[in-house]
ROMARTI-813698 format. One record per atom (N, C-alpha, C): x, y, z; residue in one letter. Coordinates in steps of 0.2 Angstrom, whole numbers, plus 2048, in hexadecimal, padded with zeros to 3 digits. Atoms other than C-alpha are relative to their C-alpha. Example, Ala and Ser with C-alpha at 12.3 -4.5 7.8 and 13.67 -1.06 7.14 Angstrom:
% ROMARTI-813698
8047FA800A/83E7EA827A/804806800A/7FC7FA7FFS/8447FB824S/7FC805803S/
This chain:
% ROMARTI-813698
800802807X/32225CC10X/7FB7FB800X/805805801X/315251C09X/8037FC7FAX/7FD804805X/31A242BFFX/7FC8007FAX/804800806X/31623FBEDX/7FB7FB800X/8058057FFX/30C230BF2X/7FA803803X/8067FD7FDX/30123ABFDX/7FD8057FCX/8037FB805X/2FF247BEFX/7FB7FC7FBX/804804805X/2F9239BE3X/7FA7FD804X/8058037FCX/2EE232BF1X/7FA806801X/8057FB800X/2E6243BF3X/7FC8017FAX/8047FF806X/2E1245BE1X/7FE7FA7FDX/802806803X/2DE233BDFX/8027FE7F9X/7FD801807X/2E9232BD0X/8077FD800X/7FA802801X/2F822ABC9X/8048057FDX/7FC7FB803X/307234BC4X/7FE8027F9X/8027FF807X/302232BB2X/7F98047FFX/8067FD800X/2F1239BB6X/7FF807802X/8007FA7FDX/2F6249BBEX/7FD8067FAX/8017FB805X/2F5253BADX/7F98007FEX/807800802X/2E424DBA9X/7FB803805X/8047FD7FBX/2DC251BB9X/801808801X/7FF7F87FFX/2E4263BBAX/7FC8037FAX/8047FD805X/2DC266BA9X/7F9801801X/8077FF7FEX/2CB263BB0X/7FF806804X/8017FA7FBX/2CE26FBBEX/8018067FCX/7FE7FA803X/2D527CBB2X/7FA8027FCX/8067FF804X/2C427BBA8X/7FB804804X/8057FE7FCX/2BA280BB7X/802806804X/7FE7FB7FCX/2C428DBC0X/8078037FFX/7FA7FD801X/2D229ABC0X/8067FC804X/7FB8047FCX/2DA290BCEX/8037FA7FDX/7FE806804X/2DA281BC3X/8058027FBX/7FB7FE805X/2E428BBB6X/807801804X/7FA8007FDX/2F128FBC3X/8037F9803X/7FE8067FEX/2F127EBCAX/8037FC7FAX/7FE804806X/2F2276BB9X/8078027FEX/7F97FE802X/302281BB5X/8057FD805X/7FB8037FAX/30A27BBC6X/8017F97FFX/7FF807800X/306269BC3X/8037FE7F9X/7FD802806X/30B269BB1X/808800800X/7F97FF7FFX/31D26EBB6X/8037FB806X/7FE8047FAX/31D262BC5X/8037F97FEX/7FD807801X/328252BC6X/7FD7FC806X/8028047FAX/324243BD1X/804802806X/7FD7FE7FAX/328247BE2X/800807802X/8017F97FFX/325259BE1X/7FA802804X/8067FE7FCX/319262BEDX/7FD8067FEX/8037FA803X/30C26EBE7X/7FC803806X/8047FC7FAX/30527BBF4X/7FA8037FDX/8067FE803X/2F327CBEFX/7FD807804X/8027FA7FCX/2EF289BFDX/8038077FDX/7FD7FA803X/2FC295BF5X/7FD8027F9X/8047FE807X/2F4293BE4X/7FA804801X/8067FC7FFX/2E4299BEBX/801807802X/7FF7F97FEX/2EB2A8BF4X/8038047FAX/7FE7FC806X/2F42AEBE4X/7FB8027FCX/8067FE804X/2E42ADBDBX/7FC806803X/8047FA7FCX/2DB2B8BE8X/8048067FFX/7FC7F9801X/2E92C5BE7X/7FF8037F9X/8017FD807X/2E82C6BD4X/7F98037FFX/8077FD801X/2D52C8BD5X/7FF807804X/8007F97FCX/2D72D6BE2X/8038057FCX/7FD7FB804X/2E32DFBD7X/7FC8027FAX/8047FF806X/2D82DCBC8X/7FA805801X/8067FC7FEX/2C92E3BD1X/802807802X/7FE7F97FEX/2D32F2BD8X/8018047FAX/7FE7FD807X/2D92F6BC6X/7F98027FDX/8067FF803X/2C72F5BC0X/7FC806803X/8037FA7FCX/2C0301BCEX/8048067FEX/7FC7FA802X/2CE30DBCAX/7FE8037FAX/8027FD807X/2CA30EBB8X/7F9802800X/8077FE7FFX/2B730FBBCX/800807803X/8007FA7FCX/2BB31DBC8X/8028067FCX/7FD7FB805X/2C5327BBBX/7FB8027FBX/8057FE805X/2B7325BAEX/7FA804803X/8057FC7FCX/2AA32BBBBX/802807801X/7FD7F97FFX/2B533ABBFX/7FF8047FAX/8007FD806X/2B733EBADX/7F88027FEX/8077FE802X/2A433DBAAX/7FD805804X/8037FA7FCX/2A0348BB9X/8038077FEX/7FD7FA802X/2AD354BB3X/7FD8037FAX/8037FE806X/2A6354BA2X/7F9803800X/8077FD7FFX/294357BA8X/800806803X/7FF7FA7FCX/29A364BB4X/8028067FBX/7FE7FB805X/2A336DBA5X/7FA8027FCX/8057FF804X/29436BB9AX/7FA805803X/8057FC7FDX/287372BA6X/803807802X/7FD7FA7FDX/29337FBAEX/8018057FAX/7FF7FB806X/298386B9DX/7FA8027FDX/8077FE802X/286385B97X/7FD806804X/8037FB7FCX/281390BA5X/804806800X/7FB7FA800X/29039CBA4X/7FF8047FAX/8017FD807X/28D39FB91X/7F98027FEX/8077FF802X/27A3A1B92X/7FF8077FEX/8017F9802X/27B3B4B90X/8078037FDX/7FA7FD803X/28C3B5B88X/8027FC7F9X/7FE804806X/2943B0B77X/8037FA802X/7FD8077FFX/29839EB76X/8077FF7FEX/7F9801802X/2A9396B75X/8007FF7F9X/7FF801807X/2B0396B64X/7FC8057FBX/8037FB804X/2A53A5B5EX/8058067FFX/7FB7FB802X/2B03B2B54X/7FC8057FDX/8027FA804X/2AE3C3B4DX/8068027FCX/7FA7FE804X/2BA3C7B3FX/8067FC802X/7FA8047FEX/2C53B8B44X/802800807X/7FE8007F9X/2C63BDB56X/7FB7FE805X/8058037FCX/2BE3B4B64X/7FC805804X/8047FC7FBX/2B03BCB6EX/7FD7FC805X/8038057FBX/2AC3ADB79X/800804807X/8007FE7F9X/2A63B2B8AX/7FE808801X/8027F97FFX/2A13C4B86X/7F9801800X/8077FE800X/2903CBB8BX/7FE8057FBX/8037FC805X/2853D6B81X/804807800X/7FD7FA800X/28D3E6B86X/8078007FEX/7F9801802X/29F3E0B84X/8007FE7F8X/800801807X/29A3D9B73X/7FE8067FCX/8027FA803X/2923EAB6EX/8078047FFX/7FA7FC800X/2A33F2B72X/8057FD7FBX/7FC804805X/2AC3E4B68X/7FE8027F9X/8037FE807X/2A13E7B59X/8028077FEX/7FE7F9802X/2A33FAB59X/8078017FFX/7F8800802X/2B63F8B5AX/8017FD7FAX/7FE803806X/2B63ECB4CX/7FE8047FAX/8037FC806X/2AB3F7B41X/8058067FFX/7FC7FA800X/2B6406B46X/8077FF7FDX/7FA802803X/2C63FCB41X/8007FD7F9X/801802807X/2BF3F7B30X/8018067FBX/7FF7FB804X/2C6402B23X/8027FD7F9X/7FF801807X/2C8402B10X/8058057FDX/7FC7FB803X/2D740BB09X/8007FF7F8X/801800808X/2D340FAF6X/8058057FDX/7FB7FC804X/2E1415AEAX/7FE7FF7F9X/801800807X/2E1419AD8X/8078007FCX/7F97FF803X/2EF419ACBX/8038067FFX/7FD7F9800X/2F142BACCX/803802807X/7FD7FE7FAX/2F742BADEX/7FB802805X/8057FE7FBX/2E7430AE6X/7FE7FA805X/8028067FBX/2E2426AF6X/7FB803805X/8057FE7FBX/2D4427B03X/7FF7FA804X/8028057FBX/2D141CB13X/7F9801802X/8077FF7FFX/2BE419B15X/7FE7FC806X/8038057FBX/2B4412B24X/7FA7FD7FCX/806804803X/2A6406B21X/7FA8057FFX/8057FB801X/29A415B24X/8018047FAX/7FF7FC806X/2A241FB17X/7FE7FD7F9X/802804806X/29F411B0AX/7F97FD800X/807801800X/28D410B0EX/7FE7FA804X/8028067FCX/28D401B1AX/7FD803807X/8047FF7FAX/280402B28X/8007FA804X/8008067FCX/2843F6B36X/7FB801806X/8058017FAX/2773F0B42X/8047FD806X/7FC8037FAX/2813EEB52X/7FC7FC804X/8048047FBX/2733E8B5DX/7FF7F97FCX/802806803X/26E3DBB50X/8077FB7FFX/7F9804800X/2813D5B4EX/8017FD807X/7FF8037F9X/2823D3B61X/7FB7FA801X/8058057FFX/2723C9B61X/8027F97FCX/7FD805804X/27A3BEB53X/8067FC804X/7FA8027FDX/28A3BCB5DX/7FD7FB806X/8028047FAX/2803B6B6DX/7FC7FA7FEX/804806803X/2753AAB62X/8047FB7FDX/7FC805804X/2843A2B59X/8017FA804X/7FF8077FDX/28538FB5DX/7FB7FF805X/8058027FBX/276390B68X/7FB7FB7FFX/804806802X/26D383B5EX/8027F9802X/7FC8067FFX/279376B64X/803801807X/7FD7FF7F9X/27C375B77X/8077FD801X/7F9803800X/28B36AB75X/8058047FDX/7FB7FC803X/293375B68X/801807803X/8007FA7FDX/28F384B72X/806801805X/7FB8007FBX/29C37FB7FX/8067FC7FEX/7FA804803X/2A8376B73X/8058067FDX/7FC7FB802X/2B7382B71X/8037FF7F9X/7FD801806X/2BD379B62X/7FC8017FAX/8057FF806X/2AD37CB57X/800808800X/8007F9801X/2AF38EB51X/7FB8027FBX/8057FE805X/2A3399B48X/801808800X/7FF7F9801X/2A63AAB41X/7FA8047FEX/8077FC801X/2983B7B41X/8028077FCX/7FF7FA804X/2973C5B34X/7FC806803X/8047FA7FEX/2913D7B37X/7F98007FDX/806800803X/27F3D9B35X/7FF8077FDX/7FF7FA803X/2803E7B28X/7FD8007F9X/8027FF807X/2793EEB18X/8048057FCX/7FC7FC804X/2823F7B0AX/7FC8047FBX/8037FC805X/27C406B01X/8058027FAX/7FB800806X/285404AF0X/8008077FDX/8007F9802X/280416AEBX/804804804X/7FB7FC7FBX/28841EAFAX/8077FE7FFX/7F9802801X/297413AF7X/8038037FAX/7FE7FD806X/298419AE5X/801807800X/7FF7F97FFX/29542BAE9X/806802804X/7FA7FF7FCX/2A342AAF6X/8068007FCX/7FA801804X/2B0424AEAX/8008057FBX/8007FB806X/2AA430ADCX/802807803X/7FF7F97FDX/2AB43FAE8X/807801802X/7F98007FEX/2BD43AAEEX/8057FF7FAX/7FB802805X/2C4435ADDX/7FF8047FAX/8027FD806X/2BB43FAD0X/7FE807801X/8027F9800X/2BA452ACDX/7F88017FFX/807800800X/2A8458ACFX/7FD8017F9X/8037FF807X/2A645EABDX/8007F97FCX/800807804X/2AB44CAB7X/7FC7FB803X/8038057FCX/2A1442AC3X/7FA7FD7FDX/807803802X/293436ABEX/7FC800807X/8047FF7FAX/285439ACAX/7F97FC7FFX/807804800X/27642DACDX/7FA804802X/8067FD7FEX/265433ACEX/7FE7FD807X/8018027F9X/25F432AE0X/7F9803802X/8077FD7FDX/24F435AEBX/801801807X/7FF7FE7F9X/24D43DAFCX/7F9803802X/8067FD7FEX/23F442B07X/800808801X/8007F97FFX/23A454B06X/7FB802805X/8047FE7FAX/23445BB17X/7FB8057FEX/8057FA802X/22C46BB0FX/7F97FD7FDX/805802804X/221461B03X/7FD7F9803X/8028067FDX/220451B0EX/7FF7FA7FBX/800805805X/223446AFFX/8087FE7FEX/7FA801802X/23243DAF8X/8018037F9X/7FF7FC807X/23A446AE8X/8067FD7FDX/7FA803804X/247440ADBX/8048067FEX/7FB7FC802X/257449AD7X/8047FD7FAX/7FD803806X/25E446AC5X/807800800X/7F8801800X/270440AC3X/8028027F9X/7FD7FF807X/27C441AB4X/8057FB7FFX/7FB805802X/288436AABX/807804801X/7FA7FD7FFX/29B438AADX/8057FB802X/7FA8057FEX/2AB430AB5X/7FF7FE807X/8018037FAX/2AA424AC3X/8057FB802X/7FC8067FFX/2B6418ACCX/7FC7FA800X/803806800X/2B3406AC9X/8007FD808X/8008027F9X/2AD400ADAX/8007F9802X/8018077FEX/2AD3EDAD9X/8057FE805X/7FB8027FBX/2BD3EBAE3X/7FE802807X/8017FD7FAX/2B73F7AF0X/7FA7FC803X/8068047FDX/2A63EDAF2X/8027FA803X/7FD8067FDX/2B03DDAF4X/803801806X/7FD7FE7FAX/2BA3E5B01X/7FB801806X/8057FF7FBX/2AB3EBB0AX/7FD7FA803X/8038067FEX/2A33DAB0AX/8047FC804X/7FB8047FCX/2B33D2B10X/800803807X/7FF7FD7F9X/2B33DEB1FX/7F97FF804X/8078017FCX/2A03DBB23X/8017F8802X/7FF8077FDX/2A53C8B24X/8057FF805X/7FB8007FBX/2B53CBB2EX/802807801X/7FE7F97FEX/2B63DDB35X/806800804X/7FB7FE7FBX/2C43E5B3EX/8078017FCX/7F97FF804X/2D23E7B30X/7FF8057FBX/8007FC806X/2D73F2B22X/8017FD7F9X/7FF802806X/2D53EEB10X/8038057FBX/7FD7FC804X/2DF3F5B02X/7FD7FE7F9X/803801806X/2D63F7AF1X/8038067FBX/7FE7FC806X/2DC3FFAE0X/7FA8017FCX/8057FF804X/2CF407AD5X/8028037F9X/7FF7FD806X/2CE40BAC3X/7F98047FEX/8057FC802X/2C2417ABAX/7FC7FE7FAX/804801806X/2B4416AAEX/7FB8057FEX/8057FA802X/2A8422AA4X/7FA7FC7FFX/806804800X/29641DAA7X/7FA8067FEX/8067FC801X/285424AA2X/7FD801808X/8037FF7F9X/27A42AAB1X/7FF7F9803X/8008067FDX/27C41CABDX/7F97FD802X/8078017FEX/26A41DAC3X/7FC8057FCX/8047FB804X/25D425AB7X/7FB803804X/8067FC7FCX/250432ABCX/7FA7FB800X/806805800X/243425AB6X/8007FB806X/8008057FAX/249418AC3X/7FF804806X/8017FD7FAX/24A425AD0X/7F9802801X/8077FE7FFX/23842BACDX/7FC7FA801X/8048067FFX/232419ACDX/8007FF808X/7FF8017F9X/239418ADFX/7FC805804X/8037FB7FDX/232429AE3X/7F87FE801X/807802800X/220423ADEX/7FF7FB805X/8018057FBX/222414AE8X/800802807X/8007FE7F9X/22741DAF8X/7FA805801X/8057FC7FFX/21A42AAF6X/7F97FD801X/8068047FFX/20D41DAF5X/7FF7FE807X/8008017F9X/212418B06X/7FE805804X/8017FA7FBX/211429B0DX/7F98027FFX/8077FE800X/1FF42CB06X/7FC7FB804X/8048057FCX/1F941DB10X/800802807X/8007FE7F9X/1F4422B22X/8017FA804X/7FF8067FAX/1FA417B31X/7FD803806X/8047FD7FBX/1ED41AB3EX/7FF7FA806X/8018057FBX/1ED411B4FX/7FC803806X/8057FE7FBX/1DF412B5CX/8017FB806X/8008047FAX/1DE40CB6EX/7FA7FC802X/8068047FFX/1CD404B6CX/7FB804805X/8047FC7FCX/1C6412B77X/7FE8067FDX/8027F9803X/1C6424B73X/8068047FDX/7FB7FC803X/1D7428B6DX/8037FD7F9X/7FE802807X/1DE427B5BX/8078047FEX/7F97FC802X/1F042BB55X/8027FE7F9X/7FE801807X/1F542DB43X/8088017FFX/7F97FF801X/20842BB3FX/8018057FBX/7FE7FA804X/20F43BB38X/8047FE7F9X/7FD802807X/21443AB25X/808800801X/7F9800800X/22643FB29X/8037FA804X/7FE8067FCX/227431B36X/8007FA7FBX/800806805X/222424B28X/8068017FBX/7FA7FF804X/22F42CB1DX/8067FD803X/7FA8027FDX/23C428B29X/8017F9800X/800807800X/238416B28X/8027FD7F9X/7FF802806X/23B415B16X/8088027FEX/7F97FF802X/24E413B10X/8017FF7F8X/7FE801807X/252416AFDX/8077FE800X/7F9803801X/26140CAF8X/8028007F8X/7FE801807X/26940FAE7X/8057FB7FEX/7FB805803X/273402ADDX/8028027F9X/7FE7FD807X/27C40BACFX/8027FA7FBX/7FF805805X/2823FAAC8X/7FA7FD7FDX/807802803X/2703F5AC5X/7FC8067FDX/8047FA802X/26A407AC2X/7F9800803X/8068007FDX/25C405ACFX/800803807X/8017FE7F9X/25640CADFX/7FA7FC803X/8058057FDX/24D400AEBX/7FE804807X/8037FE7F9X/243404AFBX/8007FB805X/8018057FBX/2453FBB0BX/7FD804806X/8047FD7FBX/23B3FEB1BX/8037FD807X/7FC8027FAX/2433FEB2CX/7FB7FE806X/8048037FBX/2393F3B37X/802802808X/7FE7FE7F9X/2433F7B47X/7FE807802X/8027F97FFX/240409B45X/7F8800802X/8078017FFX/22D405B44X/7FF7FE807X/8018037F9X/22E3FAB54X/802805805X/7FE7FC7FBX/238407B5EX/7FB806800X/8057FB800X/22C415B58X/7FA7FF804X/8078027FDX/21C40CB5DX/8017FF808X/7FF8017F9X/224407B6EX/800806804X/7FF7F97FDX/229419B72X/7FA805800X/8057FA801X/21A423B6BX/7F97FE802X/8078017FEX/20A419B6DX/7FE800807X/8027FF7F9X/20A418B80X/7FE808801X/8017F97FFX/20B42BB80X/7FA8037FCX/8067FE804X/1FE42DB72X/7F97FD802X/8078047FFX/1F1420B77X/7FF7FE807X/8028017F9X/1F241DB8AX/7FC805802X/8057FB7FDX/1E5426B94X/7FF7FE807X/8028017F9X/1E2429BA6X/7F97FF801X/8088017FFX/1D1423BADX/7FE807803X/8037FA7FDX/1C6432BB1X/7F97FF802X/8078027FDX/1B7430BBCX/7FB8057FDX/8057FC803X/1A7437BB4X/7FC803806X/8047FD7FAX/19E444BBFX/7F98027FDX/8077FF802X/18B445BBDX/7FD805805X/8037FB7FBX/182454BC5X/7F97FE800X/807802800X/17144EBCBX/7FC805805X/8047FB7FCX/162457BD3X/7FE7FC806X/8028037FAX/159452BE3X/7FD7FA7FFX/803806801X/150444BDBX/8057FA7FDX/7FB804803X/16043CBD4X/8008007F9X/800800808X/15D440BC2X/8068047FEX/7FA7FD802X/16C445BB9X/7FF8067FCX/8017FA803X/16C457BB4X/8058027FBX/7FA7FE804X/17D458BACX/8067FC801X/7F98047FFX/18D44EBA9X/805806800X/7FB7FB7FFX/19945ABB0X/8077FE7FDX/7F9802802X/1A9450BACX/7FE7F97FDX/802807803X/1A7442B9FX/8067FB802X/7FB8057FEX/1AF432BA4X/8047FD7FBX/7FB803805X/1BE42BB9BX/8037F9803X/7FD8067FEX/1C4419B9CX/807800800X/7F8801800X/1D6415BA1X/8027FB7FBX/7FD805805X/1E040DB93X/807800801X/7F9801800X/1F1406B94X/8017FB7FAX/7FF805806X/1F73FFB83X/8057FB801X/7FA8057FFX/2023F0B81X/8017FD7F9X/7FF803806X/20A3E6B74X/8018047FAX/7FF7FB805X/2103F4B69X/8047FD7FAX/7FC803806X/21B3E8B5FX/7FB7FD7FBX/805803804X/20B3E0B58X/7FE8057FBX/8027FA804X/2063F1B52X/8058017FAX/7FB7FF805X/2173F3B4AX/8007FB7FAX/801805805X/2153E3B41X/7FB8017FBX/8057FF805X/2053E8B39X/8028067FCX/7FF7FA804X/20B3F9B34X/8067FF7FBX/7FB802804X/21B3F2B2DX/7FD7FC7FAX/803804806X/2113E5B22X/7FC8057FCX/8047FB804X/2053F3B1CX/8058057FCX/7FB7FC803X/2143FEB18X/8037FD7FAX/7FD804805X/21D3F1B0EX/7FB7FF7FAX/805802805X/20D3EDB05X/7FD8067FDX/8027FA804X/20A3FFB00X/7F9802803X/8077FE7FDX/1FA400B0BX/800804807X/8017FD7F9X/1F440AB1AX/7FE7FB805X/8028047FBX/1EF403B2AX/7FC803805X/8047FD7FBX/1E2406B37X/8007FA806X/7FE8057FCX/1E83FCB46X/7FD802807X/8027FF7F9X/1E03FAB58X/8057FC804X/7FA8037FBX/1EE3F7B65X/7FC7FD806X/8028037FAX/1EB3EBB73X/801804806X/8007FC7FBX/1E73F3B83X/7FD7FD806X/8048017FAX/1E23F1B95X/7FC806802X/8047FB7FFX/1D33FBB99X/7FD800807X/8037FF7F9X/1CD402BAAX/7F98047FFX/8067FC802X/1BA407BA8X/800806806X/8007FA7FBX/1B7418BB0X/7FA7FF804X/8068007FBX/1AB41ABBFX/7FC8067FFX/8057FA800X/19D426BC1X/7FF803807X/8017FD7FAX/19C432BCFX/7FA8057FFX/8067FB801X/18B43CBD2X/801805806X/8007FA7FCX/18B44DBDAX/7FA804800X/8067FC800X/17C456BE0X/8018077FFX/7FF7F8801X/17B468BDAX/7FB803805X/8047FB7FBX/176474BE8X/7FD8067FCX/8027FA803X/175483BDCX/7FE7FE7F9X/803801806X/16B483BCCX/7FD8077FDX/8037F9803X/167492BC0X/7FC7FE7FAX/805801806X/158491BB4X/7FF8067FDX/8017FA805X/15949EBA6X/7FA7FE7FCX/807801804X/14749FB9FX/8008067FAX/8007FB805X/1484A8B8EX/7F98037FFX/8077FE801X/1354A9B8DX/7FF806804X/8017FB7FBX/1354B4B9DX/806805800X/7FA7FC7FFX/1464BBB9BX/802801807X/7FE8007F9X/14B4B6BADX/8057FB801X/7FB8067FEX/1584ACBB6X/7FE7FF807X/8028027F9X/1524A3BC6X/8057FB803X/7FA8047FDX/15F49CBD2X/7FC7FC806X/8038057FBX/15A48CBDCX/8067FD804X/7FB8047FCX/164485BEBX/7FC7FA803X/8038067FEX/160473BEFX/7F88007FEX/8077FF803X/150476BE3X/7FC805804X/8047FB7FDX/14A484BEEX/8028077FCX/7FF7F9804X/148495BE4X/803805805X/7FC7FB7FCX/1554A2BEBX/7FF8077FDX/8017FA803X/1544B0BDFX/7FE8007F9X/802800807X/14D4B5BCEX/8038077FEX/7FD7FA803X/1564C2BC3X/7FD8027F9X/8027FE807X/1514CCBB4X/8067FF7FBX/7FB801804X/15C4C8BA5X/7FE8027F9X/8017FF807X/15E4CBB92X/8057FB7FDX/7FD805803X/1634BCB88X/8038027F9X/7FD7FF806X/16B4BAB77X/7FB8027FAX/8047FD806X/1644C3B67X/7FE7FA7FCX/803805805X/15A4BAB5AX/8057FE7FBX/7FC803805X/1634AFB4DX/8067FD803X/7FA8047FEX/1754A9B4FX/802802807X/7FD7FE7F9X/1774B2B60X/7FB7FE806X/8058027FBX/1684AAB69X/8047FC805X/7FD8057FBX/16D4A2B7AX/7FE7F97FFX/801807802X/16E48FB78X/7FC7FD806X/8038047FBX/161485B81X/8047FA802X/7FD8067FEX/167476B8BX/802801808X/7FE8007F9X/16F471B9CX/808800800X/7F97FF800X/180477BA0X/803801807X/7FD7FF7F9X/18C47BBAFX/8058067FFX/7FB7FB7FFX/19648ABB4X/8077FD800X/7F9803800X/1A8486BB0X/806805801X/7FA7FB800X/1B2496BB0X/7FD807802X/8037FA7FEX/1B04A7BB8X/806806800X/7FB7FB800X/1B94B8BB7X/7FC806804X/8037FA7FCX/1B64C8BC3X/7FF8057FAX/8007FB806X/1BA4D2BB3X/8047FE7FAX/7FD803806X/1BE4CEBA1X/7FF8057FAX/8027FD807X/1C04D7B90X/7FD7FB7FCX/803805804X/1B44CEB85X/8008037F8X/8007FE807X/1B64CEB72X/7FD7FA7FCX/803804805X/1AD4C6B63X/7FE8037FAX/8027FE807X/1A54C8B52X/7F9802801X/8077FD801X/1954D3B4FX/7FD7FC7FAX/804804806X/1884CCB42X/8038037F9X/7FE7FE807X/1904D7B34X/8087FE800X/7F9802800X/1A14CFB38X/805804803X/7FB7FB7FCX/1A94DEB41X/8017FD807X/7FE8037FAX/1B24DAB51X/7FD805806X/8027FC7FAX/1AB4E1B62X/8057FF805X/7FC8017FAX/1B54E4B72X/7FC803806X/8037FE7FAX/1AD4E6B83X/805800805X/7FB8007FBX/1BA4EBB90X/7FD800807X/8028007F9X/1B94E7BA2X/7F97FE802X/8078037FEX/1A94DDBA2X/8017FC807X/8008037F9X/1A54D8BB4X/7FC7FA801X/8038057FDX/1A04C9BBDX/7FD7FB7FBX/801805806X/1A14BCBAFX/8007F9803X/8018077FEX/19B4AABB2X/7FE7FC7FAX/801804806X/19D49FBA2X/7FD7F9802X/8038067FFX/192490BA1X/7FF7FB7F9X/801804806X/19148BB8EX/8058037FBX/7FB7FD805X/1A148FB84X/801807801X/8007F97FFX/1A04A2B82X/7FA803802X/8067FD7FDX/18F4A4B89X/801800808X/8007FF7F9X/18E4AAB9BX/7FC805803X/8047FB7FDX/1864B5BA8X/806806801X/7FC7FA7FFX/18E4C7BA9X/7FC806800X/8037F97FFX/18B4D9BADX/8008037F9X/8017FD807X/1844E3B9DX/7FE807801X/8027F97FFX/1844F5BA2X/7FD8047FAX/8027FD806X/1814FAB90X/7F97FD7FEX/807803802X/1714EFB8FX/7FB800806X/8048007FAX/1684F4B9FX/7F88017FDX/8067FF802X/1594F9B94X/7FD7F97FDX/802806803X/1584E8B8BX/7FF7FB806X/8018047FAX/1594E0B9DX/7F9802803X/8067FD7FDX/14B4EBBA3X/7FA7FE7FCX/806802804X/13F4E7B95X/8007F97FEX/800807802X/1444D5B92X/7FF7FF7F8X/801800808X/1474D8B7FX/8067FE7FDX/7FA802803X/1544CDB78X/8008007F8X/800800808X/14D4CEB66X/8038077FEX/7FD7FA802X/1524E0B66X/806803804X/7FA7FE7FCX/15F4E2B74X/8047FA802X/7FC8067FDX/1664D1B76X/8078007FFX/7F8800800X/1784CCB78X/8027FB7FBX/7FD805805X/1844C1B6EX/7FF7F9802X/8018077FDX/17D4B2B78X/801800807X/7FF8017F9X/1824B6B8AX/7F9803803X/8067FE7FCX/1754BAB98X/802807803X/7FF7F97FDX/1764CDB9BX/7FC801806X/8037FF7F9X/1734D2BADX/802807803X/7FE7FA7FDX/1734E1BB8X/8067FE804X/7F98027FDX/1844E2BC1X/7FF7FD807X/8008037F9X/17E4DEBD3X/7FD7F97FFX/802806801X/1754CFBCCX/8057FB7FDX/7FB804802X/1834C8BC2X/8067FF805X/7FB8017FBX/18F4CBBD1X/7FD7FA805X/8038057FBX/1824C0BDCX/8017F97FDX/7FF807803X/1834B2BCFX/8087FE801X/7F8801800X/1974B4BCFX/8017FD807X/7FF8027F9X/1974B3BE2X/7FD7FA803X/8048057FDX/18A4A6BE6X/8007FA7FCX/800806805X/18B49ABD7X/8067FD7FEX/7F9803802X/19B490BD7X/8007FD7F9X/7FF804806X/1A2487BC8X/7FD7F9802X/803806800X/198478BC5X/7F8801801X/8077FE800X/187481BC8X/7FD7FE7FAX/804802806X/17A47ABBCX/7FD8067FDX/8047FB804X/173486BAFX/7FC7FD7FBX/805803805X/163481BA6X/7FD8067FCX/8037FB805X/15E48CB97X/7FA7FD7FDX/806803802X/14C489B93X/7FC8067FDX/8057FB803X/13D492B8AX/8028027F9X/8007FE807X/13B49BB7AX/8018077FFX/7FE7FA801X/1424AAB73X/7FA8057FEX/8067FB801X/1364B9B74X/8018047FAX/7FF7FC806X/1334C4B65X/800807801X/8007F97FEX/1324D4B6FX/801800807X/8007FF7F9X/1324DBB80X/7FB7FC804X/8048047FCX/12B4D0B8EX/7FE803806X/8027FC7FAX/12A4DDB9BX/7FE8077FEX/
């Protein structure tokens, strides 16, 4: 034990000074606070254990620090969990409907495109309107019955895009968003459906309408008439409610009214004129090379949708852009792509081109058909035609040169045909070429392209009558219908070389053994050069 006098000596203070000194310690440290509390309650002669006071303070600091670290650890774990959820959920829902997205009040969160498509189709199938009247008649109609056209793919796209503009909201299950069907309503079809089901045919009010006439390739109007019709306001409201929240059955009661013709013939004709203006404008697309394609009129007509509105007495036209996009994507490659074809030039021994046997064609692969669809759509809605060049990748054709071994020179002046092989004369034959006027054999450079050992030949005489030569032998065509062949009926013309009086319809008449030699020795691709001047009489 330590005496009170030793304690006072230690602090260099009298008993009455203890409180003042401890207050000073208290202002500078936590230990001072503890010591001050201890000394404040001490009496003369009491012993204060300062070491114990220091130890207690350290233990409290340890506990305080431990608590702080625990709290910080919990907060850090929560932050990590939150970030993990945020990024993990964001990744999981990147190709799925977000949390909180609903269709018809039912969650579709986590569904991919195919699943959403099934969900939308089911919701549409389960959307019904039961219509009754005061006479006990009743009918349950689908959305399609009532003129509703649902774009399922567009609805799926909207479901996938819902909440995508806010990354936090996308993974927040407490923030909901209902998506409506992407749909249009043909009020005329709706009205017609109700009228057909509730009113006798003889009493019905019928709106004038328009439709495409395949036979005449134009739109035409059909006149309607006045009569009785159900009041469709309640049905329209029910349909709009199902578009907003599909998947249920709505019950509607209707009353009747007597009306004039719901849509006049004049209104229908106005729509017809507008539609036919579109059909009269051509939509032509080219590949920038050698191919051009014009969209058929009936195809353009399929892009135009007339929609009647009996409540306003009008028919409006809409234009289906997606149909245009799909058509261009599926049709233009088939119509405008082209395979590269090498050009084949026939040359002589000096390298001079005698004839282009095969004309070269550049390879073309079109691309970006959506851009073409955009231009066609804009032109169609504006009532104008369009001449559009589609973007394409082009592969330039190459040129191959082939030296002609065999060449035949037909000289009309001398009425002979001379055969050369590698520019060396092989044979010369007597011939009779085409008669004067429209039957004269054409001058120029050609190539044998087709051969027949025997063929029935037919054509028109100068007086318009038809001739038929059966079993003509050893035919070698070089210029359309002109060719070398046996002409047993014209041996006199061949002998005298007199095309003016005994000429053919343009072919080169020959003796049989000579035409057979040409057939046997001059293959397809053999150059044929027709030169000289038509004689006015026999040359032999």
